[in-house]
MDAnalysis code that builds the backbone (N, CA, C; Angstrom):
import MDAnalysis as mda
import numpy as np

u = mda.Universe.empty(627, n_residues=209, atom_resindex=np.repeat(np.arange(209), 3), trajectory=True)
u.add_TopologyAttr("name", ["N", "CA", "C"] * 209)
u.add_TopologyAttr("resid", np.arange(1, 210))
u.add_TopologyAttr("resname", ["UNK", "UNK", "UNK", "UNK", "UNK", "UNK", "UNK", "UNK", "UNK", "UNK", "UNK", "UNK", "UNK", "UNK", "UNK", "UNK", "UNK", "UNK", "UNK", "UNK", "UNK", "UNK", "UNK", "UNK", "UNK", "UNK", "UNK", "UNK", "UNK", "UNK", "UNK", "UNK", "UNK", "UNK", "UNK", "UNK", "UNK", "UNK", "UNK", "UNK", "UNK", "UNK", "UNK", "UNK", "UNK", "UNK", "UNK", "UNK", "UNK", "UNK", "UNK", "UNK", "UNK", "UNK", "UNK", "UNK", "UNK", "UNK", "UNK", "UNK", "UNK", "UNK", "UNK", "UNK", "UNK", "UNK", "UNK", "UNK", "UNK", "UNK", "UNK", "UNK", "UNK", "UNK", "UNK", "UNK", "UNK", "UNK", "UNK", "UNK", "UNK", "UNK", "UNK", "UNK", "UNK", "UNK", "UNK", "UNK", "UNK", "UNK", "UNK", "UNK", "UNK", "UNK", "UNK", "UNK", "UNK", "UNK", "UNK", "UNK", "UNK", "UNK", "UNK", "UNK", "UNK", "UNK", "UNK", "UNK", "UNK", "UNK", "UNK", "UNK", "UNK", "UNK", "UNK", "UNK", "UNK", "UNK", "UNK", "UNK", "UNK", "UNK", "UNK", "UNK", "UNK", "UNK", "UNK", "UNK", "UNK", "UNK", "UNK", "UNK", "UNK", "UNK", "UNK", "UNK", "UNK", "UNK", "UNK", "UNK", "UNK", "UNK", "UNK", "UNK", "UNK", "UNK", "UNK", "UNK", "UNK", "UNK", "UNK", "UNK", "UNK", "UNK", "UNK", "UNK", "UNK", "UNK", "UNK", "UNK", "UNK", "UNK", "UNK", "UNK", "UNK", "UNK", "UNK", "UNK", "UNK", "UNK", "UNK", "UNK", "UNK", "UNK", "UNK", "UNK", "UNK", "UNK", "UNK", "UNK", "UNK", "UNK", "UNK", "UNK", "UNK", "UNK", "UNK", "UNK", "UNK", "UNK", "UNK", "UNK", "UNK", "UNK", "UNK", "UNK", "UNK", "UNK", "UNK", "UNK", "UNK", "UNK", "UNK", "UNK", "UNK", "UNK", "UNK", "UNK", "UNK"])
u.atoms.positions = np.array([
    [275.496, 24.767, 78.598],
    [275.765, 26.000, 79.312],
    [275.496, 27.232, 78.510],
    [274.554, 28.098, 79.342],
    [274.140, 29.464, 78.304],
    [274.946, 30.187, 78.172],
    [274.841, 31.135, 76.882],
    [276.249, 31.918, 77.095],
    [275.998, 32.927, 77.997],
    [277.151, 33.519, 78.030],
    [277.685, 34.344, 79.050],
    [277.135, 35.878, 78.757],
    [276.308, 36.457, 79.768],
    [275.977, 37.432, 79.513],
    [276.774, 39.230, 79.869],
    [277.742, 38.658, 80.613],
    [278.503, 39.704, 81.159],
    [279.679, 39.193, 81.553],
    [281.154, 39.402, 81.313],
    [282.275, 39.032, 81.627],
    [283.155, 40.422, 81.764],
    [283.762, 40.210, 82.968],
    [284.744, 41.302, 83.031],
    [286.012, 40.729, 83.556],
    [287.101, 41.174, 82.957],
    [288.557, 40.907, 83.485],
    [289.332, 41.850, 83.574],
    [290.060, 41.949, 84.946],
    [291.368, 42.976, 84.760],
    [292.615, 42.437, 85.651],
    [293.465, 42.732, 84.702],
    [294.886, 42.502, 85.171],
    [295.746, 43.607, 85.882],
    [296.453, 43.189, 87.030],
    [297.163, 44.615, 87.505],
    [298.682, 43.838, 87.661],
    [299.566, 44.980, 87.250],
    [300.956, 44.514, 87.873],
    [301.712, 43.610, 87.662],
    [303.130, 43.207, 88.579],
    [303.610, 42.245, 88.753],
    [303.272, 41.077, 89.349],
    [301.971, 41.414, 90.198],
    [301.594, 40.480, 91.306],
    [301.082, 39.175, 90.621],
    [300.575, 39.612, 89.003],
    [299.756, 39.011, 88.532],
    [298.395, 38.201, 88.882],
    [297.316, 39.384, 89.099],
    [296.181, 39.243, 89.686],
    [295.089, 39.230, 88.742],
    [293.781, 38.913, 88.923],
    [292.459, 38.593, 87.948],
    [291.669, 38.802, 88.743],
    [290.652, 39.917, 88.382],
    [289.112, 39.697, 88.548],
    [288.288, 39.471, 87.877],
    [287.431, 38.465, 87.753],
    [286.465, 37.895, 86.965],
    [284.942, 37.874, 87.600],
    [284.154, 38.724, 86.944],
    [282.569, 38.274, 87.021],
    [281.971, 37.889, 85.794],
    [281.275, 36.553, 86.226],
    [280.670, 36.026, 84.865],
    [279.309, 35.777, 85.110],
    [278.401, 36.210, 84.659],
    [276.873, 35.766, 85.005],
    [275.979, 35.308, 83.713],
    [275.399, 34.427, 83.858],
    [274.593, 33.732, 83.271],
    [273.182, 33.209, 83.525],
    [272.483, 32.374, 82.678],
    [271.019, 32.516, 83.054],
    [271.405, 31.328, 84.137],
    [272.462, 30.481, 84.439],
    [272.719, 29.256, 85.040],
    [273.496, 29.463, 86.404],
    [274.527, 30.607, 86.428],
    [275.345, 30.689, 87.226],
    [275.648, 32.065, 87.380],
    [276.109, 32.853, 88.517],
    [276.713, 33.764, 89.046],
    [278.165, 33.903, 89.783],
    [279.075, 34.256, 88.993],
    [280.286, 33.809, 89.525],
    [281.196, 35.222, 89.895],
    [281.389, 35.479, 91.270],
    [282.641, 36.678, 91.267],
    [284.120, 35.806, 91.842],
    [285.048, 36.453, 91.209],
    [286.335, 35.552, 91.378],
    [287.654, 36.603, 91.671],
    [288.260, 36.527, 92.288],
    [289.458, 37.443, 92.360],
    [290.714, 36.085, 92.789],
    [292.069, 36.187, 91.898],
    [292.865, 35.736, 91.698],
    [294.004, 36.306, 92.121],
    [295.384, 35.846, 92.626],
    [296.498, 36.549, 92.983],
    [297.332, 35.079, 92.632],
    [298.134, 34.978, 91.830],
    [299.006, 33.818, 91.326],
    [300.188, 33.720, 92.417],
    [300.408, 34.817, 92.427],
    [301.649, 35.014, 93.545],
    [301.367, 35.199, 94.872],
    [300.519, 34.159, 95.432],
    [299.749, 34.718, 96.858],
    [300.562, 33.396, 97.875],
    [300.187, 33.548, 98.985],
    [300.280, 32.536, 99.946],
    [299.259, 31.256, 100.330],
    [298.354, 30.938, 99.413],
    [297.517, 30.252, 99.763],
    [296.083, 30.427, 100.612],
    [296.235, 31.880, 100.499],
    [294.812, 32.135, 101.082],
    [293.411, 32.035, 100.140],
    [292.526, 31.727, 101.159],
    [291.046, 31.321, 100.216],
    [290.278, 31.825, 100.994],
    [288.733, 32.088, 100.157],
    [287.483, 32.090, 100.537],
    [286.728, 31.623, 99.784],
    [286.247, 30.556, 99.460],
    [285.611, 29.899, 98.594],
    [284.162, 29.617, 98.771],
    [283.028, 29.672, 98.328],
    [281.581, 29.084, 98.428],
    [281.134, 29.279, 96.879],
    [280.658, 27.999, 96.788],
    [279.866, 27.239, 95.680],
    [278.841, 26.685, 95.849],
    [278.428, 26.473, 97.159],
    [277.267, 25.425, 97.474],
    [277.170, 24.071, 97.438],
    [278.443, 23.869, 97.378],
    [278.957, 22.193, 97.102],
    [280.268, 22.148, 98.056],
    [279.934, 21.788, 98.801],
    [280.885, 21.677, 99.966],
    [282.358, 20.605, 99.896],
    [282.174, 19.891, 99.525],
    [283.313, 18.803, 98.896],
    [283.880, 19.633, 97.712],
    [283.304, 20.255, 96.472],
    [284.072, 21.212, 95.641],
    [284.519, 22.224, 96.272],
    [284.149, 22.548, 97.227],
    [284.656, 23.786, 97.954],
    [285.984, 23.515, 98.606],
    [285.775, 22.365, 99.090],
    [287.101, 21.432, 100.109],
    [288.372, 21.760, 98.957],
    [287.909, 21.104, 97.403],
    [288.966, 20.443, 96.665],
    [289.319, 22.200, 96.142],
    [288.618, 23.031, 95.990],
    [289.319, 24.245, 95.410],
    [290.140, 24.953, 96.382],
    [289.924, 24.963, 97.614],
    [290.320, 25.247, 98.891],
    [291.809, 24.741, 99.148],
    [291.978, 23.143, 98.665],
    [293.349, 22.548, 98.884],
    [293.823, 22.963, 97.206],
    [293.571, 23.278, 96.301],
    [293.868, 23.848, 95.099],
    [294.874, 24.828, 95.655],
    [294.056, 25.939, 96.008],
    [294.658, 27.173, 96.389],
    [295.879, 27.116, 97.330],
    [295.546, 26.459, 98.329],
    [297.018, 26.222, 99.243],
    [297.984, 25.552, 98.721],
    [297.858, 24.633, 98.322],
    [298.954, 23.725, 97.621],
    [299.637, 24.570, 96.202],
    [298.915, 25.242, 95.632],
    [299.428, 25.811, 94.589],
    [300.189, 27.559, 94.840],
    [299.980, 27.857, 96.195],
    [300.108, 28.912, 96.886],
    [299.922, 30.051, 95.961],
    [298.431, 30.085, 95.292],
    [297.796, 31.053, 94.995],
    [297.232, 31.783, 95.956],
    [296.076, 32.794, 96.008],
    [295.218, 33.382, 96.522],
    [293.843, 33.336, 95.931],
    [292.570, 32.895, 96.420],
    [291.431, 32.852, 95.723],
    [290.199, 33.198, 96.507],
    [289.717, 34.218, 96.150],
    [288.269, 34.537, 96.526],
    [287.262, 34.127, 95.636],
    [286.265, 33.224, 95.654],
    [285.427, 32.636, 94.940],
    [283.806, 32.537, 95.546],
    [283.061, 33.118, 94.752],
    [281.778, 32.905, 95.088],
    [280.987, 32.459, 93.690],
    [280.130, 31.402, 93.916],
    [279.197, 31.108, 92.781],
    [277.753, 30.872, 93.473],
    [277.142, 31.282, 92.685],
    [275.306, 30.962, 92.941],
    [275.238, 30.287, 91.617],
    [274.612, 28.801, 91.794],
    [274.198, 28.055, 90.478],
    [272.736, 27.624, 90.777],
    [272.688, 27.325, 89.650],
    [270.905, 26.631, 89.781],
    [271.271, 25.121, 90.245],
    [271.370, 24.831, 91.589],
    [271.664, 23.616, 92.138],
    [270.375, 22.662, 92.209],
    [269.594, 23.532, 92.320],
    [268.004, 22.757, 92.311],
    [267.907, 21.693, 90.810],
    [268.688, 22.238, 89.943],
    [268.430, 21.553, 88.587],
    [269.675, 20.330, 88.742],
    [270.835, 20.505, 88.721],
    [271.958, 19.788, 88.833],
    [273.518, 20.643, 89.272],
    [274.401, 19.757, 89.545],
    [275.777, 20.449, 89.881],
    [276.542, 21.016, 88.415],
    [276.018, 20.267, 87.495],
    [277.039, 20.636, 86.209],
    [277.087, 21.949, 86.285],
    [276.324, 22.887, 86.014],
    [276.563, 24.555, 85.557],
    [277.581, 24.872, 86.277],
    [277.360, 24.662, 87.651],
    [278.224, 25.161, 88.790],
    [279.772, 24.741, 88.520],
    [279.918, 23.391, 88.287],
    [281.317, 22.878, 88.463],
    [281.900, 23.195, 86.943],
    [281.073, 23.060, 86.171],
    [281.921, 23.481, 84.925],
    [281.966, 25.048, 84.876],
    [281.268, 25.874, 84.916],
    [281.215, 27.565, 85.078],
    [282.269, 27.977, 85.826],
    [282.401, 27.074, 86.955],
    [283.821, 27.534, 87.812],
    [285.164, 27.048, 87.162],
    [285.029, 25.850, 86.773],
    [286.494, 25.841, 85.946],
    [286.289, 27.021, 85.005],
    [285.521, 27.303, 84.385],
    [285.761, 28.366, 82.985],
    [286.417, 29.516, 83.299],
    [285.690, 30.135, 84.343],
    [286.018, 31.297, 85.134],
    [287.534, 31.236, 85.892],
    [287.825, 30.346, 86.462],
    [289.544, 30.049, 87.138],
    [289.968, 29.928, 86.131],
    [290.005, 29.346, 84.929],
    [290.666, 29.145, 83.768],
    [291.144, 30.237, 83.088],
    [290.187, 31.304, 82.960],
    [290.024, 32.501, 82.424],
    [290.932, 33.793, 83.435],
    [290.723, 33.304, 84.885],
    [291.480, 34.253, 85.291],
    [293.028, 33.992, 85.506],
    [293.231, 32.616, 85.332],
    [294.569, 32.298, 85.056],
    [295.251, 32.903, 84.075],
    [294.319, 32.930, 82.973],
    [294.845, 33.101, 81.591],
    [294.975, 34.665, 81.553],
    [294.329, 35.399, 81.810],
    [294.522, 36.831, 81.813],
    [295.604, 37.558, 83.271],
    [295.761, 36.621, 84.103],
    [296.556, 37.193, 85.383],
    [298.059, 37.018, 84.710],
    [298.211, 35.924, 83.584],
    [299.378, 35.643, 83.094],
    [299.633, 36.762, 82.037],
    [299.207, 37.471, 81.625],
    [299.256, 38.513, 80.688],
    [299.994, 37.581, 79.326],
    [300.750, 38.331, 78.972],
    [301.231, 37.859, 77.531],
    [302.457, 36.381, 77.846],
    [302.418, 36.039, 78.825],
    [303.024, 35.036, 79.450],
    [304.645, 34.767, 79.271],
    [305.385, 35.918, 78.874],
    [306.549, 35.972, 78.949],
    [307.483, 35.868, 80.016],
    [308.783, 34.620, 79.795],
    [309.136, 34.372, 81.291],
    [308.682, 33.336, 81.824],
    [307.358, 32.679, 81.683],
    [306.800, 31.722, 82.392],
    [307.843, 30.349, 82.095],
    [307.696, 29.132, 82.968],
    [307.926, 28.085, 82.632],
    [306.880, 27.211, 81.482],
    [305.796, 27.788, 81.851],
    [304.754, 27.534, 80.623],
    [303.990, 25.986, 80.842],
    [304.989, 24.980, 81.444],
    [304.798, 23.416, 81.388],
    [304.848, 22.690, 82.706],
    [304.337, 22.279, 83.570],
    [304.565, 21.944, 84.751],
    [303.644, 20.367, 85.135],
    [304.454, 19.582, 86.010],
    [303.889, 18.343, 86.295],
    [304.095, 17.911, 88.076],
    [303.341, 17.190, 88.125],
    [303.508, 16.795, 89.586],
    [303.238, 15.426, 89.916],
    [303.411, 14.394, 91.175],
    [303.024, 12.987, 91.289],
    [302.820, 13.333, 92.633],
    [301.584, 13.178, 93.072],
    [301.097, 13.285, 94.495],
    [300.900, 11.978, 95.265],
    [301.382, 11.866, 96.318],
    [301.061, 10.930, 97.179],
    [300.333, 11.184, 98.125],
    [299.032, 10.425, 98.411],
    [298.234, 10.918, 99.387],
    [297.816, 9.742, 100.176],
    [298.160, 9.101, 101.007],
    [298.113, 8.004, 101.675],
    [298.583, 6.591, 100.719],
    [297.349, 6.045, 100.629],
    [297.279, 4.835, 99.910],
    [297.274, 5.335, 98.301],
    [296.566, 6.468, 97.920],
    [296.406, 6.483, 96.515],
    [297.903, 7.610, 95.792],
    [297.935, 7.527, 94.536],
    [298.842, 8.552, 93.848],
    [298.446, 8.856, 92.839],
    [298.265, 10.099, 92.595],
    [297.748, 10.795, 91.307],
    [298.954, 11.511, 90.870],
    [298.672, 11.876, 89.502],
    [299.708, 12.570, 88.692],
    [298.860, 13.570, 87.541],
    [299.554, 14.617, 87.598],
    [298.973, 15.907, 86.739],
    [299.965, 16.501, 85.972],
    [299.679, 17.063, 84.816],
    [300.442, 17.419, 83.711],
    [299.848, 18.490, 82.899],
    [300.360, 19.738, 83.108],
    [299.988, 21.068, 82.403],
    [300.874, 22.002, 81.643],
    [300.054, 22.150, 80.304],
    [300.699, 23.366, 79.417],
    [299.923, 24.519, 79.047],
    [300.019, 25.285, 79.242],
    [299.780, 26.610, 78.927],
    [300.068, 27.221, 77.815],
    [299.561, 26.304, 76.762],
    [300.155, 26.482, 75.262],
    [299.444, 27.335, 74.487],
    [298.146, 28.001, 74.909],
    [297.227, 28.538, 73.668],
    [296.355, 27.665, 73.059],
    [296.424, 26.096, 73.534],
    [295.598, 25.326, 72.473],
    [294.769, 24.378, 73.731],
    [293.687, 24.103, 73.614],
    [292.576, 23.511, 74.439],
    [292.601, 22.138, 74.400],
    [292.990, 21.375, 75.726],
    [292.797, 19.787, 75.673],
    [292.813, 19.564, 77.180],
    [291.897, 18.247, 77.003],
    [291.821, 17.811, 78.438],
    [291.618, 16.184, 78.570],
    [292.490, 15.393, 79.449],
    [292.395, 14.145, 79.696],
    [291.913, 14.217, 81.375],
    [290.968, 13.039, 81.518],
    [290.767, 13.191, 82.938],
    [290.409, 11.396, 83.095],
    [291.379, 10.896, 84.138],
    [291.227, 9.285, 84.376],
    [291.081, 9.200, 85.898],
    [289.981, 9.417, 86.620],
    [290.007, 9.505, 87.980],
    [289.904, 8.035, 88.521],
    [289.333, 7.367, 88.043],
    [289.257, 5.606, 88.559],
    [288.561, 5.647, 89.625],
    [287.231, 6.742, 89.596],
    [286.328, 6.973, 90.459],
    [284.897, 6.093, 90.392],
    [284.682, 5.196, 91.308],
    [283.544, 4.368, 90.810],
    [281.902, 4.768, 91.113],
    [282.027, 5.568, 92.270],
    [280.567, 6.005, 92.622],
    [280.010, 7.137, 92.372],
    [278.968, 7.206, 92.581],
    [278.207, 8.283, 91.746],
    [278.783, 9.685, 92.721],
    [278.583, 9.555, 94.147],
    [278.740, 10.788, 94.949],
    [280.033, 10.518, 95.577],
    [280.979, 11.581, 95.849],
    [281.949, 11.399, 97.001],
    [281.441, 13.025, 97.843],
    [281.316, 12.789, 99.022],
    [280.665, 13.680, 99.856],
    [279.386, 14.053, 98.971],
    [279.173, 15.352, 98.813],
    [277.728, 15.686, 98.158],
    [278.359, 16.212, 96.675],
    [279.398, 15.834, 96.200],
    [279.747, 15.764, 94.815],
    [279.528, 14.897, 94.063],
    [279.136, 15.358, 92.649],
    [279.042, 14.219, 91.694],
    [280.252, 14.059, 90.983],
    [280.632, 13.010, 91.241],
    [281.966, 12.769, 90.913],
    [281.902, 12.854, 89.204],
    [281.304, 12.196, 88.719],
    [281.107, 12.375, 87.085],
    [281.758, 13.894, 86.546],
    [281.419, 15.001, 87.489],
    [281.815, 16.144, 87.017],
    [283.188, 16.705, 87.094],
    [283.841, 15.828, 87.708],
    [285.409, 16.301, 87.751],
    [285.919, 16.589, 86.236],
    [285.436, 15.692, 85.309],
    [285.940, 16.166, 84.092],
    [285.289, 17.440, 83.363],
    [284.255, 17.750, 83.884],
    [283.813, 19.073, 83.426],
    [284.566, 20.333, 83.922],
    [284.978, 19.820, 85.205],
    [285.543, 20.951, 85.469],
    [287.259, 21.141, 85.296],
    [287.668, 20.265, 84.636],
    [288.765, 20.312, 84.339],
    [288.674, 20.703, 82.506],
    [287.654, 20.282, 82.067],
    [287.308, 20.671, 80.499],
    [287.161, 21.998, 80.731],
    [286.369, 22.620, 81.843],
    [285.962, 24.260, 81.531],
    [287.451, 24.451, 81.943],
    [288.139, 24.343, 82.791],
    [289.727, 25.064, 83.200],
    [290.129, 24.777, 81.764],
    [290.419, 23.807, 81.087],
    [291.262, 24.056, 79.821],
    [290.885, 24.977, 78.674],
    [289.749, 24.986, 79.026],
    [288.971, 26.038, 77.684],
    [289.278, 27.327, 78.206],
    [289.096, 27.792, 79.571],
    [288.871, 29.202, 79.847],
    [290.623, 29.639, 80.019],
    [291.426, 28.704, 80.535],
    [292.901, 28.944, 80.547],
    [293.593, 28.821, 79.082],
    [292.837, 28.192, 78.145],
    [293.324, 27.763, 77.085],
    [294.898, 27.388, 76.997],
    [294.706, 25.959, 77.736],
    [295.482, 25.334, 78.145],
    [295.334, 23.654, 78.019],
    [296.465, 22.733, 77.971],
    [296.425, 21.123, 78.038],
    [296.153, 20.946, 79.466],
    [295.490, 20.160, 79.857],
    [295.332, 19.860, 81.210],
    [295.239, 18.017, 81.235],
    [296.051, 17.219, 81.558],
    [296.004, 16.116, 81.968],
    [296.004, 15.590, 83.795],
    [295.125, 14.935, 84.047],
    [295.311, 14.643, 85.126],
    [294.618, 13.024, 85.621],
    [295.306, 12.283, 86.464],
    [294.957, 10.788, 86.008],
    [295.449, 9.968, 87.810],
    [294.761, 9.386, 88.383],
    [294.816, 8.396, 89.685],
    [295.603, 7.160, 89.028],
    [296.829, 7.180, 89.558],
    [297.274, 5.674, 89.162],
    [296.865, 4.712, 89.690],
    [296.613, 4.654, 91.181],
    [296.155, 3.856, 91.647],
    [295.444, 4.223, 93.667],
    [294.736, 3.458, 93.964],
    [294.027, 4.119, 95.322],
    [293.131, 3.286, 95.800],
    [292.705, 3.255, 97.015],
    [291.511, 2.521, 97.613],
    [290.078, 3.858, 97.608],
    [290.254, 4.762, 98.604],
    [289.649, 5.991, 98.639],
    [289.049, 6.923, 97.724],
    [287.688, 6.816, 97.285],
    [287.481, 7.634, 96.411],
    [287.744, 9.203, 96.465],
    [287.567, 9.444, 98.066],
    [288.181, 10.784, 98.403],
    [289.427, 11.220, 97.869],
    [289.966, 10.068, 98.296],
    [291.545, 10.532, 98.388],
    [291.623, 10.282, 96.837],
    [291.309, 9.814, 95.759],
    [291.701, 9.641, 94.650],
    [291.428, 11.126, 93.861],
    [290.384, 12.119, 94.446],
    [290.056, 13.166, 93.740],
    [290.880, 14.357, 94.542],
    [291.101, 14.052, 95.702],
    [291.778, 14.960, 96.408],
    [293.264, 14.909, 95.952],
    [293.924, 13.864, 95.494],
    [295.331, 13.589, 95.076],
    [295.272, 14.233, 93.913],
    [294.074, 14.307, 92.798],
    [294.250, 15.042, 91.382],
    [294.259, 16.292, 91.535],
    [293.809, 17.022, 92.684],
    [293.617, 18.541, 92.749],
    [295.087, 19.090, 93.269],
    [295.310, 18.253, 94.129],
    [296.919, 18.334, 94.553],
    [297.888, 18.539, 93.636],
    [297.690, 17.604, 93.117],
    [298.876, 17.208, 91.868],
    [298.633, 18.535, 91.094],
    [297.539, 18.523, 90.558],
    [297.060, 19.821, 89.754],
    [297.532, 21.201, 90.067],
    [297.290, 21.684, 91.257],
    [297.780, 22.735, 91.789],
    [299.313, 23.192, 91.732],
    [300.063, 21.670, 92.001],
    [301.513, 21.843, 92.214],
    [301.794, 22.010, 90.605],
    [301.351, 21.147, 89.582],
    [301.602, 21.033, 88.554],
    [301.392, 22.383, 87.836],
    [300.304, 23.408, 88.097],
    [300.090, 24.681, 87.816],
    [300.904, 25.604, 88.513],
    [301.499, 25.521, 89.408],
    [302.270, 26.138, 90.148],
    [303.484, 26.296, 89.448],
    [304.005, 24.903, 89.143],
    [305.215, 25.096, 88.304],
    [305.155, 26.005, 86.741],
    [304.011, 25.656, 86.373],
    [304.016, 25.959, 84.655],
    [303.756, 27.612, 84.844],
    [303.397, 28.257, 86.132],
    [303.297, 29.744, 86.283],
    [304.251, 30.583, 86.670],
    [305.215, 29.379, 87.115],
    [306.501, 30.099, 87.719],
    [307.578, 30.710, 86.925],
    [308.304, 31.615, 87.024],
    [308.685, 32.662, 86.098],
    [310.210, 31.997, 86.231],
    [310.879, 32.327, 85.195],
    [312.344, 31.835, 84.757],
    [313.148, 32.980, 84.402],
    [314.093, 33.391, 85.740],
    [314.768, 34.866, 85.534],
    [315.663, 34.911, 84.361],
    [316.025, 33.934, 83.577],
    [316.976, 33.508, 82.324],
    [315.952, 34.145, 81.185],
    [314.435, 33.923, 81.406],
    [313.991, 33.699, 79.881],
    [313.372, 34.685, 80.349],
    [313.103, 35.999, 81.270],
    [312.369, 36.776, 81.810],
    [311.269, 37.564, 80.584],
    [312.468, 38.155, 79.522],
    [311.546, 38.752, 78.247],
    [311.155, 38.062, 77.288],
    [311.304, 36.599, 77.379],
    [311.317, 35.630, 76.250],
    [309.842, 34.686, 76.309],
    [309.203, 34.640, 75.142],
    [308.000, 33.847, 75.168],
    [308.515, 32.412, 74.845],
    [308.029, 31.601, 75.974],
    [308.196, 29.905, 75.769],
    [307.839, 29.613, 74.858],
    [307.847, 29.668, 73.739],
    [307.307, 29.060, 72.165],
    [307.937, 29.554, 71.237],
    [308.225, 28.727, 70.006],
    [309.060, 29.150, 68.755],
    [308.164, 30.173, 68.020],
    [306.799, 29.879, 68.395],
    [305.489, 30.385, 67.321],
    [305.612, 32.032, 67.650],
    [305.981, 32.212, 68.720],
    [305.624, 33.622, 68.705],
    [304.413, 34.276, 69.404],
    [303.501, 33.426, 69.566],
    [302.238, 33.623, 70.166],
    [301.759, 32.444, 71.115],
    [301.363, 32.554, 72.238],
    [300.658, 31.409, 72.986],
    [299.239, 31.736, 73.547],
])
């Protein structure tokens, strides 16, 4: 991954929004996020299966997301998938601001037909990720399946978060990945949720996240 030449982020108001422009020699990404949205999306990365996963992530999370990425897909999908993960994580980190009043951690168990997946998220300020998808094929649709880990790695780094996702069991490789994204969306939705009782309190004894 090449070093970013330009990254601009803004946050505004109580709606918890962020705008990110991330340009490198490998990818050009423009992203707008509203955490307190209604699941409205417009996504284009050049990888249709990946688009589909980001779309359902947005809908199940109740976020609003506009994202375009032009990447060096003639080389490989890696830079596109990883950099989208980084930019999306950065957007959540910026939109959440000082993180006062949020639940901080969330988890969800997602059933999708014959598949069961689980996701856990902690917006801890520390970076860690674990992915166990049980996908054994190289491609799912037009998506290089090994890059699922790179997406969550990138997101964890951008969001400064712990992200753990796992397929418990399943038959369809499509369902294995889709269930993970749905579980991740709902776990993140929980982590970002506000707790009115703790509105002015940082969810940490350290005094910093």
